[in-house]
C-alpha positions in Angstrom: -15.9 8.4 6.3 -14.4 10.3 9.3 -15.1 14.0 8.6 -13.5 16.5 11.1 -13.3 20.2 10.7 -12.4 20.6 6.9 -12.1 22.8 4.0 -13.2 21.8 0.4 -11.6 23.3 -2.5 -12.7 23.2 -6.1 -11.6 20.2 -8.3 -7.9 20.3 -9.2 -6.4 19.3 -12.5 -2.9 18.8 -13.8 -2.2 19.6 -17.5 0.7 17.9 -19.2 2.2 20.0 -21.9 4.3 19.0 -24.8 6.0 21.9 -26.6 3.5 24.3 -25.0 0.5 22.3 -26.2 -1.8 20.5 -23.7 -1.3 16.7 -24.4 -3.4 15.5 -21.5 -5.4 16.7 -18.4 -5.6 14.7 -15.3 -8.3 15.3 -12.6 -7.0 15.3 -9.1 -8.9 14.0 -6.1 -6.9 14.7 -2.9 -7.6 14.4 0.8 -5.4 15.8 3.7 -6.1 14.0 7.1 -4.9 14.4 10.5 -3.2 11.7 12.5 -6.7 10.4 13.5 -7.9 10.1 9.9 -10.1 13.2 10.1 -10.4 15.0 6.8 -8.9 18.5 7.1 -9.0 19.5 3.4 -10.0 18.0 0.2 -10.3 18.6 -3.5 -12.5 16.8 -5.9 -14.6 13.8 -4.7 -13.3 12.0 -1.7 -15.5 9.0 -2.6 -14.0 8.5 -6.0 -12.5 5.0 -6.5 -9.1 4.9 -8.0 -6.1 2.7 -8.6 -3.2 3.8 -6.5 -0.5 2.4 -8.8 2.5 4.6 -8.7 1.3 6.6 -5.7 2.4 3.8 -3.5 6.0 4.0 -4.5 7.0 6.3 -1.7 5.5 3.8 0.8 7.2 0.9 -0.9 10.4 2.8 -0.6 10.1 2.9 3.1 11.6 -0.6 3.2 14.9 0.9 1.9 14.9 3.4 4.8 13.6 1.1 7.6 16.0 -1.7 6.9 19.1 0.3 6.9 19.7 -0.3 3.3 20.4 3.3 2.4 23.1 3.6 5.0 24.7 0.2 4.3 25.1 0.8 0.6 25.6 4.6 0.8 22.6 5.4 -1.2 21.9 9.2 -1.8 18.8 11.4 -1.9 19.0 11.1 -5.7 18.9 7.3 -5.4 15.9 7.5 -2.9 14.2 9.9 -5.5 14.4 7.4 -8.3 13.2 4.5 -6.1 10.1 6.7 -5.2 9.4 7.7 -8.7 8.0 6.9 -12.1 10.2 8.2 -14.8 10.4 8.6 -18.5 13.3 6.2 -19.1 15.8 8.8 -20.0 19.4 7.9 -19.8 20.0 10.0 -16.6 17.1 8.2 -15.0 18.2 4.8 -16.0 21.8 5.5 -14.8 20.3 6.6 -11.4 18.5 3.3 -11.1 21.7 1.5 -12.2 23.5 3.4 -9.4 21.2 1.8 -6.8 22.0 -1.6 -8.1 25.8 -0.9 -8.5 26.0 0.4 -5.0 24.2 -2.6 -3.5 26.2 -5.1 -5.7 23.2 -6.4 -7.7 23.5 -7.3 -11.3 20.8 -5.5 -13.5 19.8 -8.8 -15.0 17.9 -9.5 -11.7 15.3 -6.7 -12.6 11.9 -8.3 -13.3 10.5 -5.3 -15.1 10.3 -5.4 -19.0 12.3 -3.5 -21.5 10.1 -0.7 -22.8 9.2 -0.6 -26.5 12.0 1.4 -28.3 14.3 1.3 -25.4 17.4 -0.8 -24.7 17.2 -1.8 -21.1 14.9 -2.7 -18.2 16.6 0.2 -16.4 14.6 2.5 -18.7 11.3 1.0 -17.5 9.3 3.8 -15.7 9.5 2.0 -12.3 13.0 0.5 -12.5 14.0 2.6 -9.5 11.4 0.9 -7.3 12.6 -2.5 -8.5 16.2 -1.5 -7.9 15.3 -0.4 -4.4 13.5 -3.7 -3.7 16.6 -5.6 -4.9 18.9 -3.5 -2.7 16.8 -4.4 0.3 17.0 -8.1 -0.8 20.7 -7.8 -1.0 21.1 -6.1 2.4 18.8 -8.7 4.1 20.3 -11.6 2.1 17.0 -12.6 0.6 16.8 -14.2 -2.8 17.2 -11.8 -5.7 15.5 -13.9 -8.5 12.2 -14.2 -6.9 11.7 -10.7 -5.4 8.4 -10.2 -7.3 6.7 -13.2 -5.9 3.9 -12.4 -3.6 5.2 -14.5 -0.8 8.9 -13.3 -1.1 10.0 -11.6 2.2 10.5 -8.2 0.5 6.9 -8.2 -0.7 5.7 -9.2 2.7 7.8 -6.5 4.2 6.4 -3.9 1.9 2.9 -5.1 2.6 3.6 -5.0 6.3 3.1 -8.7 6.8 6.7 -9.4 7.9 
């Protein structure tokens, strides 16, 4: 690990409250690096293995910015926020994900995310915004919509930097 001049802080945690009661606590391991990869500051254990999961959504959303998709379809900062986020599936969030699809002229039936238990639409899935963003990029680039989740699809290759 490349360790430059750095500051280590104590372990951070995030507490999720429901009606004022702690529902869950999440330990945070964070690293701030400079442009050369030198660690400047950290919290927790920098060697901890983890699954990035939703933490990559902002990086996946770069495809929306770098392809001109935002400009072509007139997507807003709110649209970009839902593309970058994990959400709770509330109607306002589902409407925002729908807005991305509507502005890019994509039918919501192309979404490959499931309908969450107790919900009515795939738009209420916690990462529907990310899916909507990928579909918008596909529409902008004239790539197939029905296979956007396939590993060898151009949007997946683009997001992974293989394009």
